[in-house]
TIRO-944480 format. One record per residue (C-alpha): residue number from 1; residue in three letters; x, y, z. Coordinates in nm, 4 decimals, decimal comma. Layout:
N
+------+------+----------+----------+----------+
: resi : resn :        u :        v :        w :
+------+------+----------+----------+----------+
:  NUM :  ala :        X :        Y :        Z :
...
+------+------+----------+----------+----------+
This chain:
277
+------+------+----------+----------+----------+
: resi : resn :        u :        v :        w :
+------+------+----------+----------+----------+
:    1 :  met : -12,5939 : -18,6105 : -14,4927 :
:    2 :  thr : -12,4431 : -18,9211 : -14,6823 :
:    3 :  thr : -12,1528 : -18,7525 : -14,9415 :
:    4 :  gln : -12,2485 : -18,9252 : -15,2952 :
:    5 :  his : -11,9390 : -19,1285 : -15,3947 :
:    6 :  ile : -11,7406 : -19,0014 : -15,6175 :
:    7 :  phe : -11,8107 : -19,2871 : -15,8961 :
:    8 :  asp : -12,1601 : -19,2473 : -15,8509 :
:    9 :  lys : -12,1141 : -18,9478 : -15,9665 :
:   10 :  ala : -11,8865 : -19,0245 : -16,2488 :
:   11 :  leu : -12,2273 : -19,1830 : -16,3720 :
:   12 :  ala : -12,4704 : -18,9438 : -16,2804 :
:   13 :  leu : -12,7428 : -18,9805 : -16,5753 :
:   14 :  his : -13,0014 : -18,7451 : -16,6364 :
:   15 :  his : -13,2993 : -18,9002 : -16,8305 :
:   16 :  ser : -13,4037 : -18,6506 : -17,1207 :
:   17 :  asp : -13,7818 : -18,5641 : -17,2811 :
:   18 :  ile : -13,6106 : -18,6415 : -17,6320 :
:   19 :  arg : -13,7164 : -19,0353 : -17,5942 :
:   20 :  val : -13,7467 : -19,3018 : -17,3729 :
:   21 :  gly : -13,3567 : -19,4213 : -17,3191 :
:   22 :  his : -13,2513 : -19,0851 : -17,4427 :
:   23 :  phe : -12,9932 : -19,0152 : -17,1101 :
:   24 :  thr : -12,7219 : -18,7222 : -17,1038 :
:   25 :  gly : -12,3985 : -18,7021 : -16,9164 :
:   26 :  thr : -12,0761 : -18,5335 : -16,8249 :
:   27 :  thr : -11,6855 : -18,6919 : -16,8221 :
:   28 :  ser : -11,5409 : -18,6973 : -16,4790 :
:   29 :  pro : -11,1750 : -18,5627 : -16,4314 :
:   30 :  asp : -11,1586 : -18,7974 : -16,1502 :
:   31 :  tyr : -11,1810 : -19,0773 : -16,3618 :
:   32 :  trp : -10,9205 : -18,8892 : -16,6349 :
:   33 :  asn : -10,7376 : -19,1333 : -16,8413 :
:   34 :  met : -10,4408 : -19,0436 : -17,1190 :
:   35 :  val : -10,6707 : -18,8903 : -17,4217 :
:   36 :  gly : -10,9950 : -18,9499 : -17,2301 :
:   37 :  pro : -11,2370 : -19,1170 : -16,9779 :
:   38 :  phe : -11,0968 : -19,4754 : -16,8738 :
:   39 :  gly : -11,2632 : -19,7403 : -17,0665 :
:   40 :  gly : -11,3777 : -19,8910 : -16,7550 :
:   41 :  thr : -11,6163 : -19,5663 : -16,6636 :
:   42 :  thr : -11,6944 : -19,5643 : -17,0033 :
:   43 :  ala : -11,8746 : -19,9346 : -16,9687 :
:   44 :  ala : -12,0373 : -19,8584 : -16,6543 :
:   45 :  val : -12,1889 : -19,5707 : -16,7933 :
:   46 :  val : -12,2914 : -19,8135 : -17,0931 :
:   47 :  leu : -12,4378 : -20,0141 : -16,8367 :
:   48 :  gln : -12,5583 : -19,7829 : -16,5985 :
:   49 :  ser : -12,8253 : -19,6513 : -16,9148 :
:   50 :  val : -12,9670 : -19,9905 : -16,9454 :
:   51 :  leu : -13,0060 : -20,0458 : -16,5517 :
:   52 :  arg : -13,1803 : -19,7015 : -16,5283 :
:   53 :  his : -13,4148 : -19,7989 : -16,8811 :
:   54 :  pro : -13,7615 : -19,7827 : -16,7624 :
:   55 :  asp : -13,8093 : -20,1419 : -16,9833 :
:   56 :  leu : -13,5631 : -20,3117 : -16,8024 :
:   57 :  leu : -13,5945 : -20,7099 : -16,7527 :
:   58 :  gly : -13,3433 : -20,8651 : -16,5315 :
:   59 :  ala : -12,9718 : -20,8252 : -16,4595 :
:   60 :  pro : -12,6735 : -20,8306 : -16,7326 :
:   61 :  ile : -12,4958 : -21,0934 : -16,8229 :
:   62 :  ala : -12,3366 : -20,9789 : -17,0992 :
:   63 :  leu : -12,1678 : -20,6287 : -17,2140 :
:   64 :  thr : -11,9689 : -20,5487 : -17,5321 :
:   65 :  val : -11,8253 : -20,2037 : -17,5449 :
:   66 :  asn : -11,6644 : -20,0554 : -17,8564 :
:   67 :  tyr : -11,4152 : -19,7361 : -17,8422 :
:   68 :  ala : -11,4612 : -19,5764 : -18,1858 :
:   69 :  ala : -11,3091 : -19,2585 : -18,0631 :
:   70 :  ala : -11,2423 : -19,1029 : -17,7923 :
:   71 :  ile : -11,4390 : -18,9287 : -17,5322 :
:   72 :  glu : -11,3658 : -18,5860 : -17,5224 :
:   73 :  ala : -11,4428 : -18,4096 : -17,2022 :
:   74 :  gly : -11,7854 : -18,2278 : -17,1158 :
:   75 :  ala : -12,1010 : -18,3112 : -17,1787 :
:   76 :  phe : -12,2464 : -18,6435 : -17,3833 :
:   77 :  asp : -12,5562 : -18,8260 : -17,4938 :
:   78 :  val : -12,6466 : -19,1906 : -17,4527 :
:   79 :  gln : -12,8954 : -19,3970 : -17,6185 :
:   80 :  ala : -13,0079 : -19,7372 : -17,4905 :
:   81 :  thr : -13,2609 : -19,9177 : -17,6892 :
:   82 :  ala : -13,4133 : -20,2453 : -17,5684 :
:   83 :  val : -13,3733 : -20,4190 : -17,9550 :
:   84 :  arg : -13,5598 : -20,7402 : -17,8595 :
:   85 :  thr : -13,7441 : -20,9205 : -17,5290 :
:   86 :  asn : -13,7679 : -21,2599 : -17,4846 :
:   87 :  arg : -13,9381 : -21,4820 : -17,1532 :
:   88 :  ser : -13,6256 : -21,4481 : -16,9948 :
:   89 :  thr : -13,3706 : -21,2298 : -17,2034 :
:   90 :  gln : -13,3567 : -20,8919 : -17,3232 :
:   91 :  his : -13,1306 : -20,7407 : -17,5654 :
:   92 :  trp : -13,0184 : -20,4078 : -17,6235 :
:   93 :  thr : -12,8198 : -20,1552 : -17,7839 :
:   94 :  val : -12,6304 : -19,8288 : -17,6855 :
:   95 :  gln : -12,4829 : -19,5587 : -17,8539 :
:   96 :  ile : -12,2688 : -19,2605 : -17,6747 :
:   97 :  thr : -12,2835 : -18,9395 : -17,8945 :
:   98 :  gln : -12,0875 : -18,5987 : -17,8573 :
:   99 :  ala : -12,1391 : -18,3085 : -18,0596 :
:  100 :  gly : -11,8833 : -18,2506 : -18,3307 :
:  101 :  ala : -11,6958 : -17,8936 : -18,4149 :
:  102 :  ser : -11,9907 : -17,8307 : -18,6535 :
:  103 :  gly : -12,2599 : -17,9305 : -18,3582 :
:  104 :  ala : -12,3445 : -18,2607 : -18,5253 :
:  105 :  pro : -12,3499 : -18,5684 : -18,3582 :
:  106 :  gln : -12,0651 : -18,7837 : -18,3437 :
:  107 :  val : -12,0441 : -19,1439 : -18,2456 :
:  108 :  thr : -11,7883 : -19,2143 : -17,9469 :
:  109 :  thr : -11,8710 : -19,5439 : -17,8161 :
:  110 :  thr : -12,1061 : -19,8493 : -17,9200 :
:  111 :  ala : -12,2597 : -20,1588 : -17,7037 :
:  112 :  thr : -12,4642 : -20,4334 : -17,6445 :
:  113 :  val : -12,5762 : -20,5490 : -17,3340 :
:  114 :  val : -12,7916 : -20,8730 : -17,2382 :
:  115 :  thr : -12,9772 : -20,8899 : -16,9641 :
:  116 :  ala : -13,1466 : -21,1892 : -16,8125 :
:  117 :  ala : -13,4007 : -21,2739 : -16,5096 :
:  118 :  arg : -13,1908 : -21,5741 : -16,3469 :
:  119 :  arg : -13,3746 : -21,8613 : -16,2320 :
:  120 :  glu : -13,2064 : -22,1014 : -15,9939 :
:  121 :  thr : -13,0022 : -22,4343 : -16,1882 :
:  122 :  trp : -12,7322 : -22,6147 : -16,1193 :
:  123 :  ser : -12,4220 : -22,4404 : -16,0822 :
:  124 :  thr : -12,0202 : -22,5340 : -16,0731 :
:  125 :  asn : -11,7224 : -22,3241 : -16,1027 :
:  126 :  asp : -11,4449 : -22,4518 : -16,3188 :
:  127 :  leu : -11,1925 : -22,1781 : -16,3002 :
:  128 :  pro : -11,1302 : -22,1756 : -15,9406 :
:  129 :  met : -10,9410 : -21,8424 : -15,7534 :
:  130 :  pro : -10,5544 : -21,8791 : -15,7268 :
:  131 :  leu : -10,4209 : -21,9615 : -15,3897 :
:  132 :  val : -10,2252 : -21,6403 : -15,3043 :
:  133 :  pro : -10,1887 : -21,3965 : -15,0337 :
:  134 :  gly : -10,4645 : -21,1887 : -14,9076 :
:  135 :  pro : -10,4581 : -20,8292 : -14,9502 :
:  136 :  glu : -10,3589 : -20,7386 : -14,6039 :
:  137 :  gln : -10,0200 : -20,8944 : -14,6485 :
:  138 :  thr :  -9,9960 : -20,7380 : -15,0170 :
:  139 :  glu :  -9,8536 : -20,3843 : -15,0431 :
:  140 :  arg : -10,0878 : -20,1621 : -15,2200 :
:  141 :  met : -10,0046 : -19,9535 : -15,5604 :
:  142 :  thr :  -9,8911 : -19,6249 : -15,4960 :
:  143 :  ile :  -9,7720 : -19,5005 : -15,8646 :
:  144 :  gly :  -9,9099 : -19,4766 : -16,1654 :
:  145 :  pro :  -9,8364 : -19,2488 : -16,5218 :
:  146 :  lys :  -9,8783 : -18,8825 : -16,4905 :
:  147 :  gly : -10,2228 : -18,7448 : -16,5435 :
:  148 :  val : -10,3943 : -19,0511 : -16,4890 :
:  149 :  ala : -10,6427 : -18,9810 : -16,2312 :
:  150 :  trp : -10,8482 : -19,2752 : -16,2293 :
:  151 :  ile : -10,5587 : -19,5255 : -16,0757 :
:  152 :  gly : -10,6162 : -19,2972 : -15,7537 :
:  153 :  gln : -10,9130 : -19,4240 : -15,7202 :
:  154 :  tyr : -10,8910 : -19,7438 : -15,6767 :
:  155 :  asp : -10,6975 : -19,9088 : -15,4394 :
:  156 :  met : -10,4504 : -20,2062 : -15,5992 :
:  157 :  arg : -10,2298 : -20,4480 : -15,4547 :
:  158 :  pro : -10,0222 : -20,6434 : -15,7049 :
:  159 :  val :  -9,9196 : -21,0118 : -15,6236 :
:  160 :  arg :  -9,7892 : -21,0901 : -15,9191 :
:  161 :  gly :  -9,7197 : -20,8930 : -16,2482 :
:  162 :  ser :  -9,6664 : -20,5367 : -16,1007 :
:  163 :  ile :  -9,5865 : -20,2376 : -16,3859 :
:  164 :  pro :  -9,2345 : -20,3022 : -16,4884 :
:  165 :  thr :  -8,9482 : -20,0605 : -16,3139 :
:  166 :  gln :  -8,7451 : -20,1206 : -16,6035 :
:  167 :  trp :  -8,8406 : -20,1223 : -16,9381 :
:  168 :  asp :  -8,5627 : -20,3123 : -17,0876 :
:  169 :  gly :  -8,7345 : -20,5042 : -17,3404 :
:  170 :  gly :  -8,6969 : -20,8338 : -17,0978 :
:  171 :  gly :  -9,0449 : -20,9775 : -16,9801 :
:  172 :  glu :  -9,0677 : -21,3099 : -16,9663 :
:  173 :  his :  -9,4763 : -21,3450 : -16,9324 :
:  174 :  ser :  -9,8168 : -21,1056 : -16,9596 :
:  175 :  glu :  -9,9760 : -21,2484 : -16,6253 :
:  176 :  thr : -10,0993 : -20,9941 : -16,3300 :
:  177 :  met : -10,2564 : -21,0606 : -16,0375 :
:  178 :  leu : -10,4081 : -20,8443 : -15,8179 :
:  179 :  trp : -10,6218 : -20,7525 : -15,5252 :
:  180 :  leu : -10,8533 : -20,4516 : -15,5931 :
:  181 :  arg : -11,1426 : -20,2238 : -15,4343 :
:  182 :  asp : -11,2588 : -19,8718 : -15,4378 :
:  183 :  ala : -11,0232 : -19,6920 : -15,2547 :
:  184 :  asp : -11,3219 : -19,5369 : -15,1091 :
:  185 :  pro : -11,5125 : -19,7955 : -14,9953 :
:  186 :  arg : -11,8270 : -19,8901 : -15,2132 :
:  187 :  pro : -12,0831 : -20,1763 : -15,1936 :
:  188 :  leu : -11,9919 : -20,4029 : -15,5394 :
:  189 :  asp : -12,2528 : -20,3486 : -15,7903 :
:  190 :  phe : -12,2677 : -20,4400 : -16,1784 :
:  191 :  pro : -12,1475 : -20,0912 : -16,3196 :
:  192 :  ala : -11,8616 : -20,1169 : -16,0618 :
:  193 :  leu : -11,7887 : -20,4626 : -16,1585 :
:  194 :  ala : -11,7608 : -20,3520 : -16,5424 :
:  195 :  ser : -11,5584 : -20,0778 : -16,4395 :
:  196 :  met : -11,3368 : -20,3371 : -16,2741 :
:  197 :  ser : -11,3536 : -20,5766 : -16,5288 :
:  198 :  asp : -11,1078 : -20,3243 : -16,7543 :
:  199 :  met : -10,8543 : -20,1869 : -16,4662 :
:  200 :  phe : -10,5438 : -20,4053 : -16,6082 :
:  201 :  tyr : -10,2910 : -20,2042 : -16,7715 :
:  202 :  pro : -10,2150 : -20,3171 : -17,1384 :
:  203 :  arg : -10,0744 : -20,7226 : -17,1485 :
:  204 :  val :  -9,7717 : -20,5834 : -17,4118 :
:  205 :  trp :  -9,5969 : -20,3397 : -17,1628 :
:  206 :  leu :  -9,5635 : -20,6410 : -16,9139 :
:  207 :  arg :  -9,4724 : -20,8678 : -17,1895 :
:  208 :  arg :  -9,1920 : -20,6673 : -17,3521 :
:  209 :  ala :  -9,1482 : -20,4441 : -17,0778 :
:  210 :  lys :  -9,1348 : -20,1644 : -17,3220 :
:  211 :  pro :  -9,4282 : -19,9017 : -17,2951 :
:  212 :  val :  -9,5522 : -19,8377 : -17,6589 :
:  213 :  pro :  -9,8787 : -19,6598 : -17,6836 :
:  214 :  ala : -10,1744 : -19,8851 : -17,6772 :
:  215 :  gly : -10,5927 : -19,8810 : -17,6399 :
:  216 :  thr : -10,8508 : -20,0819 : -17,5868 :
:  217 :  val : -11,0638 : -20,1049 : -17,9248 :
:  218 :  ser : -11,3574 : -20,3635 : -17,7893 :
:  219 :  ile : -11,4428 : -20,5206 : -17,4738 :
:  220 :  thr : -11,7057 : -20,8162 : -17,4031 :
:  221 :  thr : -11,7821 : -20,8671 : -16,9989 :
:  222 :  tyr : -11,9839 : -21,1858 : -16,8879 :
:  223 :  phe : -12,1287 : -21,1593 : -16,5366 :
:  224 :  his : -12,1734 : -21,4316 : -16,3321 :
:  225 :  ala : -12,2803 : -21,3116 : -15,9879 :
:  226 :  asp : -12,6230 : -21,2147 : -15,8863 :
:  227 :  ala : -12,7667 : -20,9388 : -15,6552 :
:  228 :  ser : -12,7046 : -21,1445 : -15,3677 :
:  229 :  his : -12,3460 : -21,2185 : -15,4848 :
:  230 :  leu : -12,2762 : -20,8531 : -15,4788 :
:  231 :  ala : -12,4131 : -20,8009 : -15,1433 :
:  232 :  glu : -12,1742 : -21,0754 : -14,9837 :
:  233 :  val : -11,8781 : -20,8962 : -15,1707 :
:  234 :  gly : -11,9936 : -20,5527 : -15,0186 :
:  235 :  cys : -11,6748 : -20,3306 : -14,9855 :
:  236 :  gly : -11,4622 : -20,5997 : -15,0012 :
:  237 :  tyr : -11,1483 : -20,6818 : -15,2156 :
:  238 :  leu : -11,1722 : -20,9074 : -15,5552 :
:  239 :  leu : -10,8938 : -21,1006 : -15,6827 :
:  240 :  gly : -10,8740 : -20,9994 : -16,0540 :
:  241 :  arg : -10,6178 : -21,1849 : -16,2980 :
:  242 :  ala : -10,5397 : -21,1008 : -16,6781 :
:  243 :  val : -10,3224 : -21,2845 : -16,9189 :
:  244 :  gly : -10,2508 : -21,1666 : -17,3016 :
:  245 :  gln : -10,3063 : -21,4673 : -17,5546 :
:  246 :  gln : -10,1379 : -21,3650 : -17,9081 :
:  247 :  phe :  -9,9888 : -21,0254 : -18,0023 :
:  248 :  gln :  -9,9581 : -21,0446 : -18,3698 :
:  249 :  asn :  -9,9963 : -20,6947 : -18,6438 :
:  250 :  gly : -10,0907 : -20,4132 : -18,3785 :
:  251 :  phe : -10,2960 : -20,6011 : -18,2085 :
:  252 :  phe : -10,3647 : -20,8220 : -17,8901 :
:  253 :  asp : -10,6087 : -20,9911 : -17,6935 :
:  254 :  gln : -10,6137 : -21,0412 : -17,3172 :
:  255 :  ser : -10,8308 : -21,1931 : -17,1174 :
:  256 :  ala : -10,9268 : -21,1342 : -16,7010 :
:  257 :  gln : -11,1267 : -21,2754 : -16,4303 :
:  258 :  leu : -11,2563 : -21,1568 : -16,0962 :
:  259 :  trp : -11,2823 : -21,3596 : -15,7880 :
:  260 :  ser : -11,4284 : -21,2863 : -15,4623 :
:  261 :  gln : -11,2233 : -21,3166 : -15,1467 :
:  262 :  ala : -11,4658 : -21,5645 : -15,0791 :
:  263 :  gly : -11,3695 : -21,7445 : -15,4432 :
:  264 :  ala : -11,6899 : -21,6989 : -15,6091 :
:  265 :  leu : -11,6413 : -21,6181 : -15,9375 :
:  266 :  leu : -11,7805 : -21,3029 : -16,0416 :
:  267 :  ala : -11,7153 : -21,1601 : -16,3827 :
:  268 :  thr : -11,4715 : -21,3119 : -16,6472 :
:  269 :  ser : -11,4038 : -21,0456 : -16,9612 :
:  270 :  asn : -11,1994 : -21,0743 : -17,3074 :
:  271 :  gln : -11,0464 : -20,7685 : -17,5343 :
:  272 :  ile : -10,8726 : -20,6391 : -17,8395 :
:  273 :  val : -10,6403 : -20,4193 : -17,7451 :
:  274 :  tyr : -10,4171 : -20,1877 : -18,0379 :
:  275 :  phe : -10,0722 : -20,0992 : -17,9945 :
:  276 :  lys :  -9,8545 : -19,8717 : -18,1774 :
:  277 :  glu :  -9,4822 : -19,9701 : -18,2971 :
+------+------+----------+----------+----------+
């Protein structure tokens, strides 16, 4: 028998009989963050609901997730709705809700997804993978904040911009580069790629060398890979790069890129993050 991967357990959704595209799921303690599930896992659940929908057209090209409130431990509901289907693209809205104190559903997450039937065309890459030491030459990160379970589910090997060891306010840049993959190797797919796009700790921590409270408000991930690219990666490492761009009045944005070891740009993302003084 094959044991189900821990990530697949976290993404397990059950299609209900209420309406098409309505799913139920349960949070995973294995991917818990400080006050709720790891945001990357939530993004993966959103995408999974679309990929499981019987009316799906094509594969994902864009995913935007807005974190309205922390998901509490326990059951939740997901509704994925195809709002427009064209010849090559399909547009989706997704909501995650949980029962509030009164028992009425409360929205925790809103999202949009665009899927598409890709066709072979002229292609090029104007964002080549940086030249860095390989994962076998880079030491695995073994530390992480207490109570943050999800970090242990990934094999992360920082090349540059690791979490500061001294919180002295002396940060000089916001760039991190690292190799990453599931700690328990798992073939790469779109939900995993969505999750890994949100794996970088808040850039304000690195730029300031100060661990201020921070949390993602909204993240958009663009998928440049198709099924064949994912198959080529298999269980291999990805090279991730993240950098902050503007820090101002309680919010900052950060961009990220993920390449395969072969140098294929698989996904890019941008997010807006809240931080508190």
